[in-house]
VMD Tcl script that builds the backbone (N, CA, C; Angstrom):
set m [mol new atoms 342]
animate dup $m
set s [atomselect $m all]
$s set {name element resname resid chain x y z} {
  {N N UNK 1 A 167.182 168.468 124.327}
  {CA C UNK 1 A 167.175 167.026 124.329}
  {C C UNK 1 A 165.896 166.497 123.682}
  {N N UNK 2 A 166.016 165.293 123.127}
  {CA C UNK 2 A 164.861 164.694 122.449}
  {C C UNK 2 A 163.889 164.143 123.474}
  {N N UNK 3 A 162.629 164.016 123.087}
  {CA C UNK 3 A 161.581 163.474 123.900}
  {C C UNK 3 A 161.519 161.988 123.688}
  {N N UNK 4 A 161.599 161.164 124.736}
  {CA C UNK 4 A 161.465 159.695 124.531}
  {C C UNK 4 A 160.082 159.371 124.066}
  {N N UNK 5 A 159.957 158.240 123.309}
  {CA C UNK 5 A 158.629 157.822 122.872}
  {C C UNK 5 A 157.849 157.203 124.006}
  {N N UNK 6 A 156.575 156.885 123.709}
  {CA C UNK 6 A 155.699 156.415 124.779}
  {C C UNK 6 A 156.242 155.144 125.454}
  {N N UNK 7 A 156.924 154.291 124.735}
  {CA C UNK 7 A 157.475 153.085 125.288}
  {C C UNK 7 A 158.541 153.352 126.349}
  {N N UNK 8 A 159.142 154.516 126.309}
  {CA C UNK 8 A 160.229 154.863 127.240}
  {C C UNK 8 A 159.782 155.826 128.304}
  {N N UNK 9 A 158.477 156.060 128.455}
  {CA C UNK 9 A 158.032 157.051 129.412}
  {C C UNK 9 A 158.371 156.717 130.806}
  {N N UNK 10 A 158.584 155.433 131.142}
  {CA C UNK 10 A 158.934 155.051 132.520}
  {C C UNK 10 A 160.243 155.717 132.908}
  {N N UNK 11 A 161.078 156.041 131.970}
  {CA C UNK 11 A 162.369 156.690 132.256}
  {C C UNK 11 A 162.167 158.167 132.628}
  {N N UNK 12 A 160.981 158.713 132.343}
  {CA C UNK 12 A 160.741 160.117 132.647}
  {C C UNK 12 A 160.122 160.278 134.058}
  {N N UNK 13 A 159.791 159.212 134.712}
  {CA C UNK 13 A 159.211 159.287 136.050}
  {C C UNK 13 A 160.298 159.323 137.100}
  {N N UNK 14 A 160.282 160.365 137.889}
  {CA C UNK 14 A 161.292 160.505 138.909}
  {C C UNK 14 A 160.637 160.751 140.237}
  {N N UNK 15 A 161.055 160.022 141.250}
  {CA C UNK 15 A 160.518 160.150 142.600}
  {C C UNK 15 A 161.437 161.059 143.363}
  {N N UNK 16 A 160.851 162.056 144.043}
  {CA C UNK 16 A 161.643 162.967 144.860}
  {C C UNK 16 A 162.048 162.312 146.164}
  {N N UNK 17 A 163.247 162.549 146.595}
  {CA C UNK 17 A 163.714 162.061 147.860}
  {C C UNK 17 A 164.088 160.555 147.822}
  {N N UNK 18 A 164.273 160.017 146.628}
  {CA C UNK 18 A 164.645 158.624 146.485}
  {C C UNK 18 A 166.124 158.505 146.067}
  {N N UNK 19 A 166.787 157.496 146.484}
  {CA C UNK 19 A 168.158 157.252 146.048}
  {C C UNK 19 A 168.189 156.790 144.621}
  {N N UNK 20 A 167.103 156.176 144.132}
  {CA C UNK 20 A 167.029 155.682 142.764}
  {C C UNK 20 A 166.169 156.672 142.017}
  {N N UNK 21 A 166.754 157.430 141.041}
  {CA C UNK 21 A 166.027 158.466 140.328}
  {C C UNK 21 A 165.044 157.868 139.327}
  {N N UNK 22 A 165.234 156.633 138.928}
  {CA C UNK 22 A 164.298 155.978 137.992}
  {C C UNK 22 A 163.456 154.974 138.788}
  {N N UNK 23 A 162.286 155.426 139.204}
  {CA C UNK 23 A 161.420 154.568 140.054}
  {C C UNK 23 A 160.165 154.203 139.315}
  {N N UNK 24 A 159.827 152.962 139.303}
  {CA C UNK 24 A 158.590 152.493 138.679}
  {C C UNK 24 A 157.404 152.904 139.525}
  {N N UNK 25 A 156.278 153.180 138.847}
  {CA C UNK 25 A 155.038 153.645 139.524}
  {C C UNK 25 A 154.576 152.731 140.611}
  {N N UNK 26 A 154.707 151.439 140.445}
  {CA C UNK 26 A 154.233 150.475 141.428}
  {C C UNK 26 A 154.949 150.579 142.752}
  {N N UNK 27 A 156.134 151.147 142.749}
  {CA C UNK 27 A 156.925 151.298 143.983}
  {C C UNK 27 A 156.561 152.560 144.763}
  {N N UNK 28 A 155.686 153.403 144.220}
  {CA C UNK 28 A 155.334 154.606 144.907}
  {C C UNK 28 A 154.495 154.343 146.125}
  {N N UNK 29 A 154.685 155.161 147.173}
  {CA C UNK 29 A 153.952 155.033 148.409}
  {C C UNK 29 A 153.041 156.239 148.579}
  {N N UNK 30 A 151.905 156.043 149.258}
  {CA C UNK 30 A 150.987 157.132 149.538}
  {C C UNK 30 A 151.733 158.286 150.171}
  {N N UNK 31 A 151.503 159.502 149.713}
  {CA C UNK 31 A 152.145 160.680 150.263}
  {C C UNK 31 A 153.466 161.042 149.563}
  {N N UNK 32 A 153.914 160.177 148.680}
  {CA C UNK 32 A 155.187 160.399 147.968}
  {C C UNK 32 A 154.958 161.347 146.800}
  {N N UNK 33 A 155.873 162.293 146.556}
  {CA C UNK 33 A 155.782 163.230 145.473}
  {C C UNK 33 A 156.690 162.709 144.345}
  {N N UNK 34 A 156.205 162.780 143.113}
  {CA C UNK 34 A 157.000 162.397 141.975}
  {C C UNK 34 A 156.668 163.306 140.793}
  {N N UNK 35 A 157.627 163.335 139.841}
  {CA C UNK 35 A 157.473 164.162 138.667}
  {C C UNK 35 A 157.384 163.308 137.421}
  {N N UNK 36 A 156.678 163.794 136.425}
  {CA C UNK 36 A 156.555 163.139 135.144}
  {C C UNK 36 A 156.775 164.171 134.048}
  {N N UNK 37 A 157.613 163.906 133.095}
  {CA C UNK 37 A 157.902 164.804 131.978}
  {C C UNK 37 A 157.106 164.343 130.812}
  {N N UNK 38 A 156.004 165.035 130.548}
  {CA C UNK 38 A 155.066 164.619 129.494}
  {C C UNK 38 A 155.484 165.122 128.132}
  {N N UNK 39 A 155.257 164.322 127.098}
  {CA C UNK 39 A 155.521 164.747 125.723}
  {C C UNK 39 A 154.500 165.708 125.250}
  {N N UNK 40 A 154.704 166.360 124.057}
  {CA C UNK 40 A 153.660 167.250 123.530}
  {C C UNK 40 A 152.414 166.490 123.210}
  {N N UNK 41 A 151.293 167.207 123.168}
  {CA C UNK 41 A 150.039 166.592 122.817}
  {C C UNK 41 A 149.108 166.376 123.993}
  {N N UNK 42 A 147.962 165.810 123.695}
  {CA C UNK 42 A 146.978 165.560 124.739}
  {C C UNK 42 A 147.491 164.500 125.714}
  {N N UNK 43 A 147.111 164.670 126.972}
  {CA C UNK 43 A 147.529 163.762 128.039}
  {C C UNK 43 A 146.538 162.656 128.325}
  {N N UNK 44 A 145.297 162.816 127.837}
  {CA C UNK 44 A 144.318 161.781 127.985}
  {C C UNK 44 A 143.930 161.506 129.457}
  {N N UNK 45 A 143.780 162.552 130.244}
  {CA C UNK 45 A 143.419 162.406 131.630}
  {C C UNK 45 A 142.105 163.149 131.896}
  {N N UNK 46 A 141.326 162.632 132.824}
  {CA C UNK 46 A 140.140 163.294 133.313}
  {C C UNK 46 A 140.512 163.708 134.747}
  {N N UNK 47 A 140.346 165.022 135.017}
  {CA C UNK 47 A 140.731 165.595 136.327}
  {C C UNK 47 A 139.504 166.070 137.058}
  {N N UNK 48 A 139.470 165.769 138.358}
  {CA C UNK 48 A 138.384 166.225 139.217}
  {C C UNK 48 A 138.910 167.344 140.109}
  {N N UNK 49 A 138.019 168.291 140.513}
  {CA C UNK 49 A 138.361 169.276 141.521}
  {C C UNK 49 A 138.051 168.660 142.856}
  {N N UNK 50 A 138.975 168.787 143.814}
  {CA C UNK 50 A 138.768 168.273 145.147}
  {C C UNK 50 A 139.275 169.310 146.140}
  {N N UNK 51 A 138.888 169.227 147.435}
  {CA C UNK 51 A 139.435 170.171 148.408}
  {C C UNK 51 A 140.943 170.117 148.530}
  {N N UNK 52 A 141.548 168.987 148.195}
  {CA C UNK 52 A 143.002 168.822 148.277}
  {C C UNK 52 A 143.702 169.380 147.054}
  {N N UNK 53 A 142.949 169.570 145.936}
  {CA C UNK 53 A 143.530 170.072 144.731}
  {C C UNK 53 A 143.070 169.176 143.531}
  {N N UNK 54 A 143.536 169.472 142.329}
  {CA C UNK 54 A 143.149 168.697 141.165}
  {C C UNK 54 A 143.621 167.262 141.314}
  {N N UNK 55 A 142.710 166.312 141.032}
  {CA C UNK 55 A 143.031 164.907 141.266}
  {C C UNK 55 A 142.731 164.098 139.969}
  {N N UNK 56 A 143.558 163.094 139.688}
  {CA C UNK 56 A 143.316 162.211 138.592}
  {C C UNK 56 A 142.057 161.425 138.838}
  {N N UNK 57 A 141.084 161.525 137.920}
  {CA C UNK 57 A 139.853 160.764 138.026}
  {C C UNK 57 A 139.952 159.509 137.208}
  {N N UNK 58 A 140.467 159.650 135.993}
  {CA C UNK 58 A 140.634 158.489 135.088}
  {C C UNK 58 A 141.622 158.819 134.003}
  {N N UNK 59 A 142.059 157.748 133.298}
  {CA C UNK 59 A 142.970 157.889 132.171}
  {C C UNK 59 A 142.430 157.166 130.964}
  {N N UNK 60 A 142.594 157.780 129.827}
  {CA C UNK 60 A 142.210 157.118 128.544}
  {C C UNK 60 A 143.263 156.052 128.214}
  {N N UNK 61 A 142.873 155.059 127.459}
  {CA C UNK 61 A 143.769 153.984 127.101}
  {C C UNK 61 A 144.962 154.470 126.275}
  {N N UNK 62 A 144.863 155.670 125.650}
  {CA C UNK 62 A 145.941 156.188 124.830}
  {C C UNK 62 A 146.825 157.195 125.620}
  {N N UNK 63 A 146.550 157.404 126.880}
  {CA C UNK 63 A 147.270 158.400 127.646}
  {C C UNK 63 A 148.766 158.008 127.838}
  {N N UNK 64 A 149.687 158.996 127.622}
  {CA C UNK 64 A 151.094 158.752 127.894}
  {C C UNK 64 A 151.355 158.543 129.427}
  {N N UNK 65 A 150.363 158.885 130.236}
  {CA C UNK 65 A 150.496 158.750 131.676}
  {C C UNK 65 A 150.029 157.330 132.162}
  {N N UNK 66 A 149.432 156.589 131.310}
  {CA C UNK 66 A 148.909 155.287 131.650}
  {C C UNK 66 A 150.019 154.392 132.229}
  {N N UNK 67 A 149.773 153.872 133.397}
  {CA C UNK 67 A 150.793 153.045 134.077}
  {C C UNK 67 A 151.785 153.849 134.906}
  {N N UNK 68 A 151.717 155.157 134.784}
  {CA C UNK 68 A 152.622 156.027 135.512}
  {C C UNK 68 A 151.935 156.718 136.705}
  {N N UNK 69 A 150.653 157.000 136.560}
  {CA C UNK 69 A 149.850 157.646 137.604}
  {C C UNK 69 A 148.630 156.786 137.830}
  {N N UNK 70 A 148.029 156.992 138.975}
  {CA C UNK 70 A 146.796 156.251 139.333}
  {C C UNK 70 A 145.695 157.209 139.686}
  {N N UNK 71 A 144.471 156.730 139.560}
  {CA C UNK 71 A 143.320 157.457 140.072}
  {C C UNK 71 A 143.555 157.830 141.547}
  {N N UNK 72 A 143.223 159.091 141.834}
  {CA C UNK 72 A 143.409 159.528 143.194}
  {C C UNK 72 A 144.707 160.296 143.444}
  {N N UNK 73 A 145.630 160.231 142.512}
  {CA C UNK 73 A 146.879 161.007 142.641}
  {C C UNK 73 A 146.587 162.474 142.409}
  {N N UNK 74 A 147.110 163.355 143.238}
  {CA C UNK 74 A 146.925 164.797 143.100}
  {C C UNK 74 A 147.948 165.354 142.131}
  {N N UNK 75 A 147.523 166.292 141.285}
  {CA C UNK 75 A 148.444 167.065 140.432}
  {C C UNK 75 A 148.807 168.286 141.220}
  {N N UNK 76 A 150.015 168.373 141.741}
  {CA C UNK 76 A 150.375 169.459 142.622}
  {C C UNK 76 A 151.270 170.493 141.943}
  {N N UNK 77 A 151.698 170.199 140.685}
  {CA C UNK 77 A 152.548 171.202 139.982}
  {C C UNK 77 A 152.515 170.953 138.483}
  {N N UNK 78 A 152.668 172.062 137.762}
  {CA C UNK 78 A 152.797 172.017 136.309}
  {C C UNK 78 A 153.874 173.076 135.914}
  {N N UNK 79 A 154.979 172.568 135.400}
  {CA C UNK 79 A 156.088 173.441 135.006}
  {C C UNK 79 A 156.497 174.406 136.123}
  {N N UNK 80 A 156.533 173.909 137.322}
  {CA C UNK 80 A 156.934 174.725 138.481}
  {C C UNK 80 A 155.861 175.582 139.067}
  {N N UNK 81 A 154.655 175.546 138.522}
  {CA C UNK 81 A 153.516 176.300 139.064}
  {C C UNK 81 A 152.819 175.414 140.072}
  {N N UNK 82 A 152.536 175.943 141.233}
  {CA C UNK 82 A 151.755 175.226 142.274}
  {C C UNK 82 A 150.323 175.145 141.811}
  {N N UNK 83 A 149.780 173.914 141.708}
  {CA C UNK 83 A 148.402 173.781 141.213}
  {C C UNK 83 A 147.453 173.358 142.341}
  {N N UNK 84 A 147.928 173.282 143.577}
  {CA C UNK 84 A 147.077 172.777 144.662}
  {C C UNK 84 A 145.774 173.486 144.864}
  {N N UNK 85 A 145.745 174.799 144.558}
  {CA C UNK 85 A 144.543 175.600 144.756}
  {C C UNK 85 A 143.743 175.803 143.461}
  {N N UNK 86 A 144.111 175.104 142.421}
  {CA C UNK 86 A 143.403 175.269 141.130}
  {C C UNK 86 A 142.237 174.325 141.018}
  {N N UNK 87 A 141.248 174.742 140.292}
  {CA C UNK 87 A 140.125 173.847 139.934}
  {C C UNK 87 A 140.593 172.952 138.782}
  {N N UNK 88 A 139.899 171.872 138.566}
  {CA C UNK 88 A 140.196 170.966 137.477}
  {C C UNK 88 A 140.114 171.737 136.127}
  {N N UNK 89 A 139.091 172.581 135.986}
  {CA C UNK 89 A 138.898 173.365 134.772}
  {C C UNK 89 A 140.079 174.309 134.507}
  {N N UNK 90 A 140.530 175.004 135.523}
  {CA C UNK 90 A 141.648 175.956 135.343}
  {C C UNK 90 A 142.892 175.160 134.942}
  {N N UNK 91 A 143.210 174.102 135.631}
  {CA C UNK 91 A 144.401 173.304 135.325}
  {C C UNK 91 A 144.306 172.738 133.897}
  {N N UNK 92 A 143.151 172.269 133.500}
  {CA C UNK 92 A 142.993 171.713 132.192}
  {C C UNK 92 A 143.243 172.790 131.118}
  {N N UNK 93 A 142.775 173.981 131.334}
  {CA C UNK 93 A 142.987 175.097 130.396}
  {C C UNK 93 A 144.518 175.402 130.256}
  {N N UNK 94 A 145.198 175.446 131.389}
  {CA C UNK 94 A 146.647 175.744 131.360}
  {C C UNK 94 A 147.370 174.604 130.655}
  {N N UNK 95 A 147.002 173.369 130.972}
  {CA C UNK 95 A 147.675 172.216 130.330}
  {C C UNK 95 A 147.447 172.269 128.820}
  {N N UNK 96 A 146.263 172.625 128.380}
  {CA C UNK 96 A 145.957 172.681 126.941}
  {C C UNK 96 A 146.776 173.808 126.246}
  {N N UNK 97 A 146.985 174.930 126.919}
  {CA C UNK 97 A 147.749 176.026 126.351}
  {C C UNK 97 A 149.241 175.589 126.181}
  {N N UNK 98 A 149.690 174.679 127.057}
  {CA C UNK 98 A 151.082 174.251 127.019}
  {C C UNK 98 A 151.270 172.915 126.228}
  {N N UNK 99 A 150.199 172.469 125.599}
  {CA C UNK 99 A 150.222 171.115 125.011}
  {C C UNK 99 A 151.252 170.949 123.876}
  {N N UNK 100 A 151.670 171.990 123.236}
  {CA C UNK 100 A 152.645 171.864 122.182}
  {C C UNK 100 A 154.096 172.155 122.594}
  {N N UNK 101 A 154.321 172.365 123.868}
  {CA C UNK 101 A 155.703 172.509 124.343}
  {C C UNK 101 A 156.388 171.190 124.178}
  {N N UNK 102 A 157.757 171.251 123.991}
  {CA C UNK 102 A 158.495 169.993 123.856}
  {C C UNK 102 A 158.280 169.005 124.998}
  {N N UNK 103 A 158.113 169.524 126.170}
  {CA C UNK 103 A 157.753 168.683 127.334}
  {C C UNK 103 A 157.136 169.565 128.423}
  {N N UNK 104 A 156.362 168.922 129.306}
  {CA C UNK 104 A 155.768 169.601 130.452}
  {C C UNK 104 A 156.106 168.811 131.679}
  {N N UNK 105 A 156.503 169.458 132.706}
  {CA C UNK 105 A 156.821 168.803 133.993}
  {C C UNK 105 A 155.559 168.829 134.847}
  {N N UNK 106 A 155.045 167.630 135.143}
  {CA C UNK 106 A 153.907 167.464 136.031}
  {C C UNK 106 A 154.379 166.875 137.357}
  {N N UNK 107 A 153.944 167.447 138.444}
  {CA C UNK 107 A 154.274 166.920 139.792}
  {C C UNK 107 A 153.046 166.331 140.421}
  {N N UNK 108 A 153.187 165.139 140.996}
  {CA C UNK 108 A 152.089 164.413 141.578}
  {C C UNK 108 A 152.316 164.073 143.051}
  {N N UNK 109 A 151.261 163.962 143.786}
  {CA C UNK 109 A 151.298 163.448 145.141}
  {C C UNK 109 A 150.498 162.151 145.141}
  {N N UNK 110 A 151.119 161.061 145.430}
  {CA C UNK 110 A 150.473 159.764 145.389}
  {C C UNK 110 A 149.339 159.655 146.368}
  {N N UNK 111 A 148.150 159.325 145.885}
  {CA C UNK 111 A 147.002 159.084 146.734}
  {C C UNK 111 A 146.497 160.228 147.506}
  {N N UNK 112 A 146.860 161.445 147.177}
  {CA C UNK 112 A 146.436 162.627 147.891}
  {C C UNK 112 A 147.106 162.813 149.242}
  {N N UNK 113 A 146.593 163.728 150.021}
  {CA C UNK 113 A 147.220 164.024 151.285}
  {C C UNK 113 A 146.997 162.877 152.276}
  {N N UNK 114 A 147.908 162.784 153.232}
  {CA C UNK 114 A 147.826 161.723 154.266}
  {C C UNK 114 A 146.799 162.077 155.317}
}
mol reanalyze $m
mol bondsrecalc $m
mol representation Tube
mol addrep $m
């Protein structure tokens, strides 16, 4: 399947456990898990290491994740790999190695653990 362009990235955001598979980021609630299918290339995110796992610190203005994720969201999975125990550095290296894949599945936990 083809990869949607940046203008259509909202269609790649899917919330788990929701009756509506296409959920806008603003509707997410703390503790909710959601997936984002990222296009090839840099993601433009700054990730921090935290006791809860790798966390979004900030986003560049050019990030395809802009408007889809927020500061404080945990990155809990990458292509089915559990990332909760990874440092920001390790996750960043893995994401860079996969940057030219047609797409990458990133799983997030809104606002970290409850």
